[in-house]
C-alpha positions in Angstrom: -38.4 115.8 -127.0 -40.8 115.4 -130.0 -43.5 112.8 -130.4 -41.5 110.6 -132.8 -38.7 110.3 -130.3 -41.1 109.3 -127.6 -42.7 106.7 -129.8 -39.2 105.3 -130.7 -38.3 105.0 -127.1 -41.5 103.2 -126.3 -40.9 100.7 -129.1 -37.3 100.2 -127.9 -38.6 99.6 -124.4 -41.2 97.1 -125.6 -38.5 95.3 -127.7 -36.2 95.0 -124.6 -39.1 93.6 -122.6 -39.9 91.0 -125.2 -36.3 90.0 -125.8 -35.4 89.6 -122.1 -38.8 88.1 -121.1 -39.2 90.7 -118.5 -42.8 91.3 -119.4 -43.6 87.6 -118.5 -41.8 87.9 -115.2 -43.8 91.0 -114.4 -47.0 89.2 -115.3 -45.9 86.2 -113.3 -45.4 88.4 -110.2 -48.8 90.0 -110.6 -50.5 86.6 -110.9 -48.6 85.3 -107.9 -49.6 88.3 -105.8 -53.3 87.8 -106.8 -53.2 84.1 -106.0 -51.5 84.6 -102.7 -54.1 87.2 -101.7 -56.9 84.8 -102.5 -55.0 82.0 -100.7 -54.8 84.2 -97.6 -58.6 84.6 -97.8 -59.1 80.9 -97.9 -56.8 80.5 -94.9 -58.9 83.1 -93.0 -62.0 81.2 -93.8 -60.3 78.0 -92.6 -59.1 79.5 -89.4 -62.6 81.0 -88.7 -64.2 77.5 -89.3 -61.7 75.9 -87.0 -62.4 78.5 -84.3 -66.2 77.7 -84.6 -65.5 74.0 -84.3 -63.2 74.5 -81.4 -65.9 76.5 -79.6 -68.5 73.9 -80.3 -66.3 71.1 -78.9 -65.3 73.1 -75.8 -69.0 73.7 -75.1 -69.6 70.0 -75.3 -66.8 69.4 -72.7 -63.7 68.6 -74.8 -60.7 70.1 -73.0 -58.3 70.1 -75.9 -60.4 70.4 -79.1 -57.3 71.1 -81.3 -56.3 67.4 -80.9 -59.5 66.0 -82.3 -59.8 68.7 -85.0 -56.3 68.2 -86.4 -56.6 64.4 -86.2 -59.9 64.3 -88.2 -59.1 66.9 -90.8 -55.8 65.3 -91.7 -57.4 61.8 -91.8 -57.1 60.2 -95.3 -58.2 57.1 -97.2 -55.9 55.4 -99.7 -57.8 54.2 -102.8 -57.6 50.5 -103.6 -55.3 49.1 -106.3 -57.0 49.7 -109.7 -54.5 47.8 -111.9 -56.0 44.5 -110.5 -59.8 45.1 -110.8 -60.9 41.8 -109.2 -63.1 42.6 -106.1 -62.2 46.3 -106.4 -65.8 47.3 -105.3 -65.6 45.1 -102.2 -62.2 46.5 -101.4 -63.4 50.0 -101.9 -66.5 49.4 -99.8 -64.4 47.9 -97.0 -62.1 51.0 -97.0 -65.0 53.5 -97.0 -66.7 51.7 -94.2 -63.5 51.5 -92.2 -62.9 55.3 -92.7 -66.5 56.0 -91.5 -66.0 53.8 -88.5 -62.6 55.2 -87.7 -63.7 58.9 -87.7 -66.8 58.0 -85.7 -64.5 56.2 -83.1 -62.2 59.2 -82.9 -65.1 61.6 -82.2 -67.0 59.3 -79.8 -63.8 58.6 -77.8 -63.7 62.3 -76.9 -67.5 62.7 -76.4 -68.7 59.3 -75.0 -71.9 60.8 -73.5 -73.3 62.2 -76.7 -76.0 60.4 -78.8 -75.5 59.1 -82.3 -77.3 62.1 -83.9 -75.3 64.7 -82.1 -72.1 62.8 -82.9 -73.0 62.7 -86.6 -73.4 66.5 -86.7 -69.9 66.9 -85.2 -68.4 64.3 -87.7 -70.0 66.2 -90.6 -68.9 69.6 -89.3 -65.3 68.3 -89.1 -65.7 66.9 -92.7 -66.6 70.4 -93.9 -63.5 71.8 -92.2 -61.4 69.0 -93.7 -62.7 69.8 -97.2 -61.8 73.5 -96.9 -58.4 72.4 -95.4 -57.7 70.3 -98.5 -58.6 73.2 -100.9 -56.2 75.5 -99.0 -53.3 73.0 -99.0 -53.7 72.0 -102.6 -53.7 75.6 -103.9 -50.7 76.4 -101.6 -48.9 73.4 -103.0 -49.2 74.4 -106.6 -48.5 78.0 -105.9 -45.2 77.2 -104.1 -44.2 74.8 -106.9 -45.0 77.4 -109.6 -43.0 80.1 -107.7 -40.0 77.8 -107.1 -39.8 76.6 -110.7 -40.8 79.9 -112.2 -43.5 77.9 -114.0 -45.4 80.5 -116.0 -47.9 78.0 -117.4 -48.7 76.5 -114.0 -49.2 79.9 -112.3 -51.4 81.0 -115.3 -53.6 78.0 -115.0 -53.9 78.5 -111.3 -54.8 82.2 -111.7 -57.6 81.3 -114.1 -58.9 78.6 -111.8 -59.0 80.8 -108.7 -62.5 82.3 -109.2 -63.9 78.8 -109.2 -61.8 77.7 -106.3 -62.9 80.8 -104.3 -66.5 79.9 -105.0 -66.0 76.4 -103.7 -64.2 77.7 -100.6 -67.0 80.2 -99.7 -69.5 77.4 -100.3 -67.8 75.1 -97.7 -67.5 78.0 -95.3 -71.2 78.8 -95.5 -72.1 75.1 -95.2 -70.5 74.7 -91.8 -73.4 76.5 -89.9 -75.9 74.2 -91.5 -74.1 71.1 -90.4 -73.2 72.4 -86.9 -76.9 73.1 -86.1 -78.5 70.2 -88.0 -80.4 72.1 -90.6 -81.7 70.2 -93.6 -79.5 70.8 -96.7 -80.2 70.6 -100.4 -78.6 67.1 -100.7 -81.5 65.9 -98.5 -83.9 66.2 -101.4 -84.1 62.4 -101.9 -84.8 61.6 -98.2 -87.3 64.5 -98.0 -89.2 63.0 -101.0 -89.4 59.6 -99.3 -90.4 61.3 -96.0 -93.3 63.0 -97.9 -94.3 59.6 -99.3 -94.2 58.0 -95.8 -96.5 60.8 -94.5 -99.1 60.2 -97.3 -99.0 56.4 -97.2 -100.5 53.7 -94.9 -97.4 52.7 -92.9 -97.3 49.0 -91.8 -93.8 48.7 -90.2 -90.5 50.5 -89.6 -87.0 49.1 -89.1 -83.4 50.2 -89.3 -80.8 48.3 -91.2 -77.2 49.5 -91.4 -77.9 53.1 -90.4 -80.7 53.0 -93.0 -84.4 53.4 -92.3 -86.8 50.9 -94.1 -90.5 51.6 -93.9 -93.1 49.3 -95.4 -96.3 51.1 -96.5 -99.2 50.7 -98.9 -100.4 53.1 -101.6 -103.4 52.3 -103.8 -103.1 48.6 -103.4 -99.4 48.5 -103.9 -96.7 47.6 -101.4 -94.1 50.2 -101.0 -90.7 49.6 -99.4 -89.4 53.1 -98.6 -85.7 53.4 -98.0 -83.7 56.5 -96.6 -80.9 57.2 -94.3 -81.9 57.1 -90.6 -82.6 60.7 -89.5 -82.6 63.3 -88.2 -78.8 63.2 -87.7 -76.3 63.9 -90.5 -76.3 60.5 -92.2 -76.4 59.1 -95.7 -76.8 55.4 -94.6 -76.0 52.5 -96.9 -79.0 52.4 -99.3 -77.3 50.2 -101.9 -76.4 47.4 -99.5 -79.9 47.7 -97.9 -81.7 47.6 -101.3 -79.6 44.6 -102.3 -80.5 42.8 -99.1 -84.2 43.6 -99.5 -84.2 42.3 -103.1 -82.5 39.0 -102.0 -84.9 38.6 -99.0 -87.9 38.9 -101.4 -86.1 36.6 -104.0 -86.5 39.3 -106.7 -90.2 39.6 -106.3 -90.1 43.3 -106.9 -91.8 45.1 -109.8 -89.9 48.4 -109.7 -87.0 50.2 -108.0 -87.0 54.0 -108.0 -84.1 56.1 -106.7 -84.3 59.8 -106.0 -81.3 62.0 -105.5 -80.1 65.6 -105.7 -78.1 66.4 -108.9 -75.8 69.2 -109.8 -77.4 71.4 -112.4 -75.8 72.9 -115.4 -75.5 76.7 -115.6 -78.8 78.0 -117.0 -80.9 75.3 -115.5 -83.4 76.2 -112.8 -82.9 75.2 -109.2 -85.5 72.6 -108.3 -86.1 71.4 -111.8 -86.8 67.6 -111.9 -85.6 65.1 -114.5 -86.7 61.5 -114.9 -84.5 58.7 -116.2 -83.2 55.1 -116.0 -80.5 53.8 -113.6 -79.4 54.2 -110.0 -79.4 57.9 -109.0 -76.8 57.8 -106.3 -73.5 59.8 -106.1 -71.3 57.5 -104.1 -67.8 56.4 -105.2 -69.2 53.0 -106.5 -70.1 50.3 -103.9 -73.6 51.5 -103.1 -74.5 52.2 -106.8 -73.2 48.9 -108.1 -75.1 47.0 -105.4 -78.4 48.5 -106.7 -77.5 47.8 -110.3 -76.4 44.2 -109.6 -79.6 43.5 -107.6 -81.8 45.0 -110.3 -80.0 43.2 -113.2 -79.9 39.8 -111.4 -83.7 39.7 -111.2 -84.5 41.9 -114.3 -86.2 44.6 -112.2 -86.8 47.9 -113.9 -84.6 50.7 -112.4 -85.9 54.2 -112.6 -84.4 57.4 -111.4 -85.5 60.9 -110.4 -83.2 63.8 -109.7 -83.8 67.3 -108.2 -81.3 69.8 -109.7 -79.3 72.3 -107.8 -75.8 73.8 -107.7 -73.0 72.8 -105.2 -73.8 75.6 -102.8 -77.5 74.7 -102.7 -76.6 71.1 -102.2 -74.5 71.5 -99.0 -76.1 74.6 -97.4 -79.6 75.0 -95.8 -82.3 73.8 -98.0 -84.0 76.5 -100.1 -87.7 77.0 -100.5 -87.4 76.1 -104.3 -85.9 72.7 -103.4 -88.6 72.0 -100.7 -91.3 72.7 -103.3 -89.5 70.6 -105.9 -89.5 67.7 -103.4 -93.3 68.0 -103.1 -93.6 67.9 -106.9 -91.3 64.9 -107.1 -93.4 63.0 -104.5 -96.5 63.6 -106.7 -94.5 62.5 -109.8 -93.4 59.3 -108.1 -97.0 58.5 -107.2 -97.9 58.9 -110.9 -95.0 56.7 -111.9 -96.2 54.0 -109.5 -99.6 54.0 -111.0 -98.3 54.1 -114.6 -95.6 51.5 -114.3 -96.9 48.9 -111.9 -100.1 46.9 -111.6 -102.2 46.6 -108.4 -100.5 44.3 -105.7 -97.1 45.2 -107.0 -94.1 45.7 -104.8 -92.0 48.8 -105.3 -88.7 49.8 -103.6 -88.3 53.6 -103.4 -85.0 55.0 -102.1 -84.3 58.6 -101.2 -80.5 59.1 -101.6 -78.6 61.8 -99.7 -77.9 63.3 -96.4 -81.0 63.1 -94.2 -79.9 65.7 -91.7 -82.9 67.5 -90.1 -85.3 65.1 -91.8 -87.0 62.6 -89.4 -87.5 58.9 -90.0 
């Protein structure tokens, strides 16, 4: 058989593949195989994390840990009706607080002898497992639909998304150890900045409002009201509601509100870089953020923001040295902002937003 005959046969074969669509079916099968392989990897990570959580609960005295794990990781919250926007923030806040209280009640009913901080670590650990469980179930859902319907486009999109999905899955998997053992995470940048300020200021009083620590201190003749989630348990508190209450209690006699939070960086930006801006730096679904904005707007209080940048993995895994150093620089920058933006005898509210796990106060 000469070369020209072979070339003709190849062209005929390619023509048949194109006409019958067999090439697409082969490509579809290859993509499905790759997605299924990665999905099995996610399932292995999920089962490993469930095993770690079961072991932790058994060590704490829970006889049937599977019951509490399955109950919490399958717990869901239905979003409020958006077509009628009246009081949507109040309704959302009510649902979020009910979710928080419900999960806490489920955990505490199985472990009544544990303290609040220990319970918070278990709740957060279960939340991490729940997040990985959602990733697994959603990917499985779209894979099965794509296979059943022979949906080439859906499978193609899923295949191209899988590298990003796997990155997220591994991130949640690595985050579990930090939350199980109460290690500070990158998201605690805001609380750590406030803790640094507390350590360097003249503290006059401390109190806890709604799982949120409020410290009154003085710095160079200025009154500071320092707000962060109560630590060292895994807790984000309710900084928006607390700041709103403080502003109302003082009848708006506040010169400046500063919020500090972790922020997801763009690719190419350095971990620990700091940006300054205007607004409420807080990544909640809405109720806490709008509470700060409304309080500031009502009394015309300047609202400044500071963010420490990091990626998702750095935000929910053990805090890196770069972020610790960035928090120290942020503390110094806030002191400079206080001196530049407010006169002596001013009152400033400074709130560190984020998970205060492993950070006292």
